[in-house]
Backbone bond lengths (Angstrom), bond angles and torsions (degrees), N, CA, C in turn:
res aa  C-N    CA-C-N  psi(-1)  N-CA   C-N-CA  omega(-1)  CA-C   N-CA-C  phi
1 X - - - 1.475 - - 1.521 109.22 -
2 X 1.292 115.71 129.24 1.458 119.67 -176.44 1.519 110.82 -75.31
3 X 1.332 114.67 164.18 1.467 120.90 -178.85 1.519 110.77 -63.95
4 X 1.315 117.36 -40.90 1.466 121.43 -177.58 1.523 111.61 -62.80
5 X 1.347 115.78 -39.09 1.475 119.25 179.40 1.516 110.31 -68.20
6 X 1.385 115.70 -41.68 1.461 118.21 179.45 1.539 110.15 -62.76
7 X 1.313 116.29 -40.90 1.479 119.80 178.88 1.548 111.12 -63.07
8 X 1.309 115.10 -39.87 1.489 119.07 179.47 1.521 111.09 -64.94
9 X 1.347 116.59 -40.53 1.470 120.79 178.79 1.526 109.76 -64.92
10 X 1.366 116.63 -42.11 1.471 119.08 177.97 1.538 110.39 -60.94
11 X 1.327 115.38 -44.60 1.478 119.37 -179.48 1.523 110.88 -60.75
12 X 1.330 117.06 -44.99 1.463 121.56 -178.91 1.524 110.32 -63.65
13 X 1.343 116.02 -40.33 1.471 119.97 -179.79 1.527 110.66 -64.52
14 X 1.348 116.26 -44.78 1.468 120.62 178.91 1.536 110.28 -62.71
15 X 1.336 115.78 -40.42 1.478 119.88 -178.88 1.520 110.78 -63.81
16 X 1.324 117.67 -43.44 1.477 121.82 -179.91 1.513 110.03 -64.55
17 X 1.372 115.77 -44.72 1.470 118.69 179.88 1.525 110.53 -62.74
18 X 1.339 116.81 -42.79 1.469 121.11 179.25 1.533 110.78 -61.95
19 X 1.331 117.11 -42.04 1.462 121.46 -179.36 1.516 111.16 -63.24
20 X 1.350 115.68 -42.67 1.469 119.91 179.54 1.526 110.44 -63.81
21 X 1.324 115.68 -43.73 1.476 119.88 179.76 1.529 110.09 -63.65
22 X 1.328 117.09 -41.90 1.471 121.68 -179.49 1.526 110.66 -61.40
23 X 1.329 116.20 -45.80 1.471 120.30 -179.73 1.520 110.85 -63.16
24 X 1.327 116.02 -42.11 1.474 120.06 179.79 1.525 111.09 -63.45
25 X 1.337 116.41 -41.43 1.474 120.07 179.03 1.527 110.70 -62.49
26 X 1.348 116.68 -45.13 1.469 120.86 179.34 1.521 110.48 -62.22
27 X 1.344 115.88 -46.50 1.458 120.63 -173.90 1.521 112.38 -72.44
28 X 1.325 117.10 -39.29 1.464 120.39 -172.60 1.518 114.19 -95.38
29 X 1.332 117.68 -20.33 1.469 119.32 -174.24 1.529 111.89 -121.17
30 X 1.343 116.01 -56.54 1.468 119.35 -173.12 1.526 111.65 -66.79
31 X 1.349 118.01 -52.36 1.472 120.84 -177.28 1.526 112.68 -61.72
32 X 1.351 118.55 -45.59 1.469 117.25 177.37 1.528 113.11 -59.32
33 X 1.346 116.52 -37.92 1.471 119.15 178.49 1.521 110.18 -65.64
34 X 1.360 116.01 -43.83 1.473 120.52 -178.58 1.528 110.90 -63.45
35 X 1.323 115.70 -48.35 1.465 119.60 179.79 1.514 111.19 -65.72
36 X 1.318 115.75 -40.37 1.462 119.72 -178.71 1.507 113.05 -65.32
37 X 1.338 117.59 -25.99 1.459 120.59 -179.58 1.522 112.71 -80.17
38 X 1.359 118.20 -13.52 1.454 120.50 179.24 1.526 110.10 -70.29
39 X 1.326 115.43 139.32 1.453 121.33 -176.37 1.523 110.32 -76.53
40 X 1.338 116.31 135.11 1.454 121.07 174.52 1.519 109.60 -92.23
41 X 1.346 115.70 138.54 1.468 121.00 177.43 1.512 107.87 -133.60
42 X 1.355 117.89 148.87 1.469 119.50 174.14 1.528 109.03 -68.12
43 X 1.299 117.75 130.89 1.461 121.97 -177.39 1.529 110.29 -67.00
44 X 1.322 115.80 127.28 1.459 120.73 179.99 1.529 109.97 -71.91
45 X 1.318 115.49 156.58 1.464 121.80 178.69 1.525 108.48 -92.97
46 X 1.326 117.73 112.71 1.467 121.15 179.79 1.527 111.63 -108.57
47 X 1.321 117.54 8.73 1.464 120.33 176.76 1.523 109.63 -65.56
48 X 1.325 115.77 140.29 1.455 121.06 -178.10 1.516 113.38 86.79
49 X 1.324 117.05 -7.81 1.467 121.71 177.40 1.525 110.00 -92.84
50 X 1.330 115.29 155.61 1.459 118.36 172.90 1.525 108.50 -68.36
51 X 1.326 116.31 159.77 1.465 120.25 -179.61 1.522 110.56 -61.34
52 X 1.320 117.87 -38.24 1.471 121.18 178.94 1.529 110.77 -62.68
53 X 1.347 115.75 -44.51 1.468 119.19 179.19 1.525 110.72 -64.24
54 X 1.332 116.37 -43.91 1.472 120.44 -179.68 1.525 110.96 -60.71
55 X 1.336 116.87 -40.73 1.464 120.65 179.62 1.523 111.27 -61.51
56 X 1.331 116.79 -42.37 1.466 120.90 -179.99 1.521 110.68 -65.19
57 X 1.335 116.49 -44.68 1.466 121.00 -178.38 1.527 110.89 -63.20
58 X 1.319 117.06 -46.71 1.469 120.43 -178.96 1.524 111.27 -65.35
59 X 1.324 116.64 -37.86 1.465 120.24 178.58 1.529 111.06 -64.89
60 X 1.330 117.01 -35.45 1.467 120.71 -179.01 1.531 112.12 -64.09
61 X 1.337 116.58 -29.44 1.472 119.60 179.87 1.526 111.80 -101.95
62 X 1.348 116.46 13.55 1.463 120.04 173.32 1.513 115.03 78.99
63 X 1.332 117.00 27.94 1.458 120.62 -179.35 1.538 110.18 -114.37
64 X 1.315 115.76 154.96 1.465 121.98 176.87 1.527 108.69 -108.16
65 X 1.334 116.59 165.47 1.462 119.20 178.66 1.515 110.26 -142.46
66 X 1.315 114.63 158.33 1.458 121.80 169.66 1.521 108.16 -145.09
67 X 1.333 116.37 143.01 1.458 121.80 177.30 1.525 107.80 -87.31
68 X 1.322 116.02 119.37 1.464 119.98 -175.96 1.521 112.51 -102.39
69 X 1.339 116.79 -14.76 1.466 118.35 -178.92 1.526 108.91 -165.74
70 X 1.336 115.63 164.29 1.461 121.76 174.35 1.519 108.24 -135.65
71 X 1.327 115.37 155.23 1.451 119.86 -176.56 1.517 109.95 -143.21
72 X 1.315 116.87 154.43 1.456 121.11 178.12 1.525 109.68 -81.52
73 X 1.320 115.42 139.53 1.472 120.43 179.24 1.521 108.29 -155.51
74 X 1.343 117.09 114.01 1.460 121.39 -176.23 1.527 112.57 -78.17
75 X 1.323 118.04 -13.68 1.464 121.13 -175.91 1.526 113.56 -93.38
76 X 1.333 117.23 -9.85 1.464 120.40 -176.60 1.526 109.88 -126.48
77 X 1.330 116.95 150.18 1.468 119.81 176.40 1.521 111.33 -68.66
78 X 1.337 117.54 162.96 1.465 120.89 179.55 1.525 111.61 -60.14
79 X 1.347 115.32 152.46 1.466 123.65 177.39 1.529 112.00 59.58
80 X 1.335 115.18 39.85 1.462 121.21 171.24 1.521 108.30 -101.65
81 X 1.329 117.25 134.34 1.469 121.07 -179.66 1.530 109.36 -72.73
82 X 1.335 116.49 124.96 1.462 120.71 179.56 1.533 112.37 -112.92
83 X 1.327 117.10 -14.25 1.469 119.61 177.62 1.518 109.10 -156.22
84 X 1.330 116.07 153.89 1.458 121.57 178.77 1.512 109.54 -144.96
85 X 1.318 115.11 146.49 1.461 121.67 176.33 1.511 108.78 -133.02
86 X 1.341 118.92 127.29 1.452 127.84 -0.02 1.539 112.01 -67.00
87 X 1.349 116.90 166.57 1.461 120.07 178.93 1.524 112.04 -66.92
88 X 1.333 115.21 159.62 1.468 120.76 177.68 1.526 110.37 -57.58
89 X 1.344 115.95 140.96 1.459 121.72 179.59 1.508 114.42 93.14
90 X 1.343 117.13 -14.52 1.468 120.59 178.51 1.534 110.06 -67.47
91 X 1.349 119.43 130.58 1.473 119.69 176.16 1.526 110.35 -66.41
92 X 1.321 116.65 124.68 1.463 121.26 179.98 1.518 109.13 -130.88
93 X 1.319 115.69 151.87 1.457 121.34 179.47 1.519 110.90 -89.65
94 X 1.298 116.22 151.54 1.452 122.09 176.83 1.526 110.80 -53.28
95 X 1.328 116.82 135.59 1.454 121.12 -178.94 1.511 114.13 92.02
96 X 1.341 117.47 -2.08 1.463 121.42 -178.96 1.528 110.74 -66.62
97 X 1.313 117.85 144.46 1.457 123.47 176.26 1.522 109.09 -88.74
98 X 1.330 116.43 124.44 1.456 122.09 179.39 1.528 107.69 -105.21
99 X 1.303 116.77 129.65 1.462 121.89 -177.50 1.528 110.22 -99.20
100 X 1.345 114.96 130.42 1.461 120.62 -173.02 1.526 111.19 -120.26
101 X 1.336 114.74 148.39 1.464 122.67 170.92 1.528 106.82 -116.11
102 X 1.329 117.31 129.41 1.462 120.84 -176.14 1.535 110.68 -124.42
103 X 1.332 115.61 164.39 1.459 120.54 173.91 1.524 109.14 -76.14
104 X 1.327 115.60 153.39 1.470 119.04 -174.37 1.523 110.99 -126.65
105 X 1.344 114.52 159.80 1.448 121.37 172.57 1.513 113.74 72.04
106 X 1.349 115.96 168.88 1.453 120.71 177.71 1.515 108.80 -79.72
107 X 1.303 116.58 119.59 1.450 121.96 -179.26 1.521 109.04 -117.81
108 X 1.323 115.52 148.46 1.449 120.58 177.79 1.521 109.53 -97.95
109 X 1.315 115.51 142.20 1.468 121.27 -177.20 1.524 108.21 -147.15
110 X 1.335 117.33 159.21 1.468 119.93 -177.33 1.529 111.94 -71.25
111 X 1.331 115.41 137.17 1.461 120.91 176.82 1.520 109.36 -62.40
112 X 1.350 117.62 127.40 1.469 119.18 177.91 1.524 111.28 -69.39
113 X 1.321 116.26 152.43 1.464 121.52 177.27 1.522 108.85 -86.10
114 X 1.339 116.26 112.77 1.460 121.54 -177.54 1.521 112.25 -100.57
115 X 1.326 117.08 -12.04 1.467 121.00 -178.92 1.522 109.54 -64.71
116 X 1.337 115.49 131.80 1.460 120.79 -179.09 1.516 113.57 94.20
117 X 1.349 116.99 -4.21 1.462 120.76 179.86 1.520 110.19 -103.54
118 X 1.332 116.19 150.86 1.461 119.77 172.31 1.528 107.99 -75.84
119 X 1.323 116.44 161.60 1.460 120.94 -172.65 1.527 111.85 -62.50
120 X 1.319 117.70 -34.36 1.467 120.46 -179.23 1.520 110.49 -62.13
121 X 1.334 116.62 -44.43 1.466 120.41 178.57 1.524 110.62 -68.90
122 X 1.330 117.09 -37.86 1.460 120.52 178.54 1.521 111.04 -63.61
123 X 1.330 117.17 -38.97 1.468 120.93 179.19 1.520 111.70 -61.13
124 X 1.330 117.36 -36.56 1.463 120.56 177.56 1.522 110.58 -63.23
125 X 1.340 116.11 -40.96 1.464 120.35 177.19 1.529 110.75 -65.43
126 X 1.327 115.96 -44.19 1.459 120.16 -179.53 1.525 111.11 -62.58
127 X 1.337 117.21 -41.98 1.460 121.07 178.96 1.523 111.31 -65.90
128 X 1.314 115.93 -36.74 1.466 120.24 -179.54 1.524 110.95 -60.44
129 X 1.326 116.41 -38.64 1.458 120.77 -178.03 1.535 112.62 -100.02
130 X 1.326 117.08 5.95 1.474 121.96 179.94 1.528 111.49 60.75
131 X 1.334 117.25 32.76 1.456 121.33 179.39 1.527 110.09 -90.76
132 X 1.317 115.89 149.86 1.461 121.49 178.77 1.522 109.56 -114.46
133 X 1.328 115.74 152.88 1.458 120.69 175.49 1.523 108.72 -90.91
134 X 1.320 115.37 130.25 1.457 121.13 178.48 1.523 110.28 -79.64
135 X 1.330 115.78 -42.45 1.471 120.82 178.06 1.519 109.15 -160.67
136 X 1.322 115.24 157.06 1.464 122.01 176.21 1.523 107.94 -130.50
137 X 1.325 116.65 126.66 1.465 121.11 177.69 1.528 108.87 -125.09
138 X 1.324 115.20 163.40 1.467 121.16 -176.37 1.519 109.56 -124.56
139 X 1.334 115.81 132.99 1.458 121.70 178.99 1.525 110.07 -140.38
140 X 1.334 115.79 156.30 1.456 120.25 174.02 1.527 109.67 -69.71
141 X 1.330 115.28 151.09 1.465 120.23 179.27 1.523 109.66 -148.07
142 X 1.336 115.73 130.05 1.468 120.30 178.72 1.521 112.51 -81.72
143 X 1.356 116.94 -21.25 1.465 119.13 -175.30 1.522 114.07 -114.03
144 X 1.339 118.45 -1.22 1.463 120.52 177.61 1.527 109.46 -124.98
145 X 1.347 117.16 130.73 1.477 120.21 179.81 1.525 111.69 -63.26
146 X 1.291 115.01 166.26 1.464 121.61 178.62 1.524 110.85 -57.83
147 X 1.351 116.78 140.86 1.468 125.41 176.92 1.523 113.83 71.86
148 X 1.327 117.68 11.78 1.465 121.65 176.04 1.524 108.91 -101.95
149 X 1.324 117.10 140.68 1.462 121.50 -178.91 1.526 109.99 -70.06
150 X 1.331 115.65 129.46 1.463 121.06 -178.77 1.523 113.03 -105.10
151 X 1.327 118.50 -21.96 1.466 120.90 -178.09 1.515 110.25 -157.48
152 X 1.334 115.81 154.03 1.459 122.62 176.31 1.518 108.23 -137.01
153 X 1.338 116.44 145.35 1.470 120.70 -173.84 1.518 112.67 -72.80
154 X 1.329 118.06 -23.77 1.464 121.77 176.59 1.528 107.39 -109.46
155 X 1.311 116.59 123.05 1.465 119.41 -174.95 1.534 110.81 -67.67
156 X 1.305 116.02 149.61 1.460 121.93 179.09 1.527 110.37 -60.04
157 X 1.336 115.59 140.53 1.458 125.92 178.51 1.525 113.98 79.51
158 X 1.345 117.29 -6.28 1.466 118.61 174.45 1.522 108.98 -67.26
159 X 1.328 117.86 137.89 1.458 121.17 -177.56 1.527 110.09 -74.59
160 X 1.319 115.76 127.92 1.460 122.38 -177.78 1.525 109.31 -138.15
161 X 1.339 115.74 174.26 1.461 120.93 174.81 1.525 108.23 -125.97
162 X 1.323 115.66 172.53 1.463 120.39 -177.44 1.525 112.43 -67.08
163 X 1.336 117.54 -13.26 1.457 120.17 178.55 1.527 112.46 -82.03
164 X 1.328 117.30 -9.19 1.465 120.74 179.32 1.524 110.96 -79.41
165 X 1.332 115.68 159.62 1.460 121.38 175.20 1.521 108.20 -133.15
166 X 1.321 116.39 153.65 1.457 121.52 -173.55 1.528 110.33 -126.22
167 X 1.323 115.88 142.92 1.467 121.55 174.27 1.522 108.57 -100.37
168 X 1.323 115.90 141.25 1.462 121.20 -176.09 1.523 110.72 -123.78
169 X 1.331 115.44 148.72 1.461 122.45 173.32 1.523 107.39 -117.38
170 X 1.330 116.51 128.88 1.466 121.91 -176.40 1.528 109.40 -114.83
171 X 1.320 114.75 139.24 1.460 120.24 -177.22 1.528 112.22 -70.56
172 X 1.323 115.34 138.58 1.466 121.84 170.96 1.526 110.36 -97.72
173 X 1.343 116.07 11.31 1.461 119.90 -176.68 1.525 110.38 90.15
174 X 1.326 117.48 -178.17 1.467 120.47 -179.51 1.526 111.17 -62.46
175 X 1.329 117.03 144.57 1.467 119.48 178.66 1.527 110.46 -72.02
176 X 1.342 117.02 152.94 1.465 118.86 176.36 1.526 111.29 -60.58
177 X 1.325 115.92 -30.23 1.468 121.84 172.88 1.520 108.14 -158.20
178 X 1.319 116.19 151.33 1.456 119.71 176.40 1.529 109.46 -84.48
179 X 1.323 114.73 149.73 1.455 120.77 -178.52 1.525 109.68 -93.43
180 X 1.339 116.17 129.91 1.461 121.88 179.75 1.524 109.52 -99.70
181 X 1.326 116.71 130.27 1.461 121.31 -179.95 1.531 108.95 -68.16
182 X 1.322 118.05 125.87 1.473 120.66 -179.67 1.526 112.02 -75.82
183 X 1.342 115.83 159.91 1.453 121.58 175.85 1.528 108.43 -86.04
184 X 1.310 116.54 112.18 1.465 121.84 -173.94 1.532 112.36 -104.83
185 X 1.314 117.95 -4.47 1.454 121.71 -175.33 1.526 110.80 -60.88
186 X 1.327 116.10 129.34 1.457 122.07 177.30 1.514 114.24 90.83
187 X 1.334 117.71 -12.84 1.467 119.89 178.00 1.528 109.66 -74.94
188 X 1.338 115.91 154.90 1.458 116.70 169.28 1.524 108.51 -78.53
189 X 1.316 116.56 167.28 1.466 121.23 -170.46 1.522 112.17 -60.29
190 X 1.316 117.81 -43.38 1.465 120.29 -178.74 1.523 111.14 -64.30
191 X 1.352 116.46 -42.32 1.470 119.90 178.08 1.527 110.58 -62.03
192 X 1.332 116.31 -40.95 1.463 120.82 -178.70 1.531 111.06 -64.29
193 X 1.337 117.18 -42.70 1.466 120.33 178.93 1.521 110.60 -61.21
194 X 1.350 116.21 -42.40 1.466 119.74 179.12 1.520 110.75 -63.76
195 X 1.340 117.31 -42.23 1.461 121.45 -179.28 1.530 111.25 -65.79
196 X 1.317 116.86 -38.04 1.468 121.09 178.84 1.524 110.67 -61.98
197 X 1.313 116.42 -48.40 1.467 120.00 -178.48 1.526 111.15 -68.04
198 X 1.329 117.28 -38.24 1.459 120.86 -179.95 1.524 110.88 -63.93
199 X 1.339 116.61 -32.72 1.466 121.10 179.63 1.527 111.93 -80.15
200 X 1.339 117.26 -4.49 1.464 120.86 177.18 1.512 114.66 94.82
201 X 1.339 117.77 9.50 1.462 121.74 -179.55 1.526 110.78 -100.71
202 X 1.326 115.28 -179.65 1.459 122.00 176.90 1.521 109.89 -116.00
203 X 1.317 116.81 146.70 1.459 121.35 176.36 1.529 108.50 -74.64
204 X 1.326 115.89 125.01 1.455 120.57 -178.92 1.517 112.05 -96.11
205 X 1.317 115.45 -145.09 1.464 121.33 -179.15 1.527 109.90 -74.71
206 X 1.318 116.03 146.02 1.467 121.76 178.57 1.526 108.37 -117.35
207 X 1.331 114.60 122.73 1.464 120.76 179.05 1.524 108.17 -108.18
208 X 1.323 115.74 124.96 1.465 120.54 -178.12 1.528 110.10 -95.90
209 X 1.343 115.70 130.53 1.470 122.36 -176.74 1.526 108.71 -122.64
210 X 1.321 115.70 128.79 1.467 120.37 179.71 1.526 110.27 -66.60
211 X 1.327 116.20 127.86 1.474 121.66 179.51 1.527 108.17 -159.67
212 X 1.348 115.90 113.61 1.471 119.89 -178.64 1.528 112.45 -91.93
213 X 1.350 117.51 -2.46 1.463 120.55 -179.14 1.525 112.23 -86.86
214 X 1.316 117.51 -18.75 1.459 121.30 -178.96 1.526 109.53 -117.92
215 X 1.319 114.29 159.50 1.463 119.59 176.65 1.534 108.74 -62.44
216 X 1.314 115.65 139.10 1.463 119.95 179.53 1.530 111.01 -57.87
217 X 1.326 114.80 145.33 1.469 123.38 178.16 1.536 111.95 68.55
218 X 1.355 115.15 34.71 1.464 120.67 173.31 1.527 108.73 -97.90
219 X 1.325 116.67 134.97 1.468 120.79 179.85 1.522 109.13 -75.65
220 X 1.330 117.05 124.79 1.463 121.30 178.01 1.537 111.93 -120.97
221 X 1.330 116.79 1.13 1.460 119.61 177.94 1.519 111.21 -164.02
222 X 1.335 116.01 152.25 1.464 120.33 179.36 1.520 109.99 -151.45
223 X 1.318 116.02 147.85 1.466 124.28 174.07 1.519 108.08 -139.09
224 X 1.342 118.47 124.90 1.463 127.79 -2.30 1.522 112.82 -69.62
225 X 1.323 115.30 164.67 1.451 121.30 -174.68 1.529 111.87 -80.79
226 X 1.303 114.07 164.66 1.468 123.00 -179.27 1.533 111.06 -54.86
227 X 1.354 115.73 136.16 1.457 121.73 173.50 1.510 115.74 95.31
228 X 1.326 118.81 -15.97 1.457 120.95 179.01 1.541 109.87 -67.36
229 X 1.333 115.12 143.27 1.463 121.08 -178.65 1.527 110.47 -105.60
230 X 1.336 115.78 139.47 1.461 121.13 -179.73 1.525 110.14 -137.12
231 X 1.338 113.88 150.32 1.467 119.77 177.44 1.523 111.76 -78.07
232 X 1.339 115.84 -29.88 1.465 120.27 -172.04 1.527 110.92 -131.39
233 X 1.326 114.68 171.64 1.468 121.22 -175.10 1.523 110.88 -79.09
234 X 1.326 117.27 81.21 1.458 121.13 177.08 1.526 109.31 -76.40
235 X 1.335 118.33 156.06 1.466 119.85 176.74 1.528 111.01 -75.18
236 X 1.322 117.13 143.98 1.461 122.88 174.77 1.525 107.81 -109.12
237 X 1.325 115.42 118.69 1.461 121.51 179.41 1.527 110.01 -88.08
238 X 1.316 116.13 144.71 1.467 120.94 -174.40 1.522 111.39 -124.04
239 X 1.356 114.31 150.08 1.462 122.02 167.43 1.516 106.62 -113.33
240 X 1.347 116.37 125.48 1.465 122.00 -171.77 1.527 109.38 -129.70
241 X 1.333 115.43 140.16 1.464 119.69 -179.56 1.522 111.10 -75.17
242 X 1.325 113.52 154.04 1.454 120.46 172.78 1.528 106.97 -146.90
243 X 1.310 117.66 144.02 1.470 121.21 -177.39 1.514 110.49 -72.97
244 X 1.322 115.53 145.77 1.466 119.84 175.38 1.526 109.85 -73.37
245 X 1.307 115.87 158.81 1.471 119.70 -179.09 1.524 111.35 -64.84
246 X 1.344 116.03 -34.04 1.467 119.67 -177.54 1.513 111.82 -68.91
247 X 1.352 115.69 -24.14 1.456 119.23 -177.84 1.490 112.56 -89.61
248 X 1.328 118.96 -4.14 1.456 122.08 -177.66 1.515 110.63 -79.78
């Protein structure tokens, strides 16, 4: 055996021994120290939260997640966490992967009742069901305090999906004065419109009724009726005479 071959065998032997020692040091000393230095925290409970909310919460405590399964559930909106592994309260180290099971598909659920709630509480309900607000308006209210929701465009308990959106009306508090519906009977149409606006209301729908006994464009009906009190400028609908063609 030549000297060069013997030297090569020695080098290879030293390299293999060094590699084995290096792996053992990493596996038995370095990794245990690294893992042991990671902080343990009790695993938070993200069940009942949307997947987006769960992701934010887990990220805040230094944990990762993956969705391992989905299940049908008619009582919860889509992408709601229904199970987690490990269970809540389990001590876990920073960087641990948490496995989640969520609801799947578009599911219908009852519209929550937002009337009587402040907007902050309503937003929590809307976020829970992934609902969006289409519009928000403000009106005076005699029976709801300021900043409390007085009306919603989708009635409570109506079945909806996360693709729906809702319009809300928020109280501006009691009105400085209530608006009284004026008596419009017998006025001509132009006079009635002026009286409606002067009283703080809006002109609503106008229904024309054939009547040859009265002057054309005379008001013979109104909704709401004279004397009713309102907090806000509701529309007043009118019934107005018009001459028949035969009488022209």
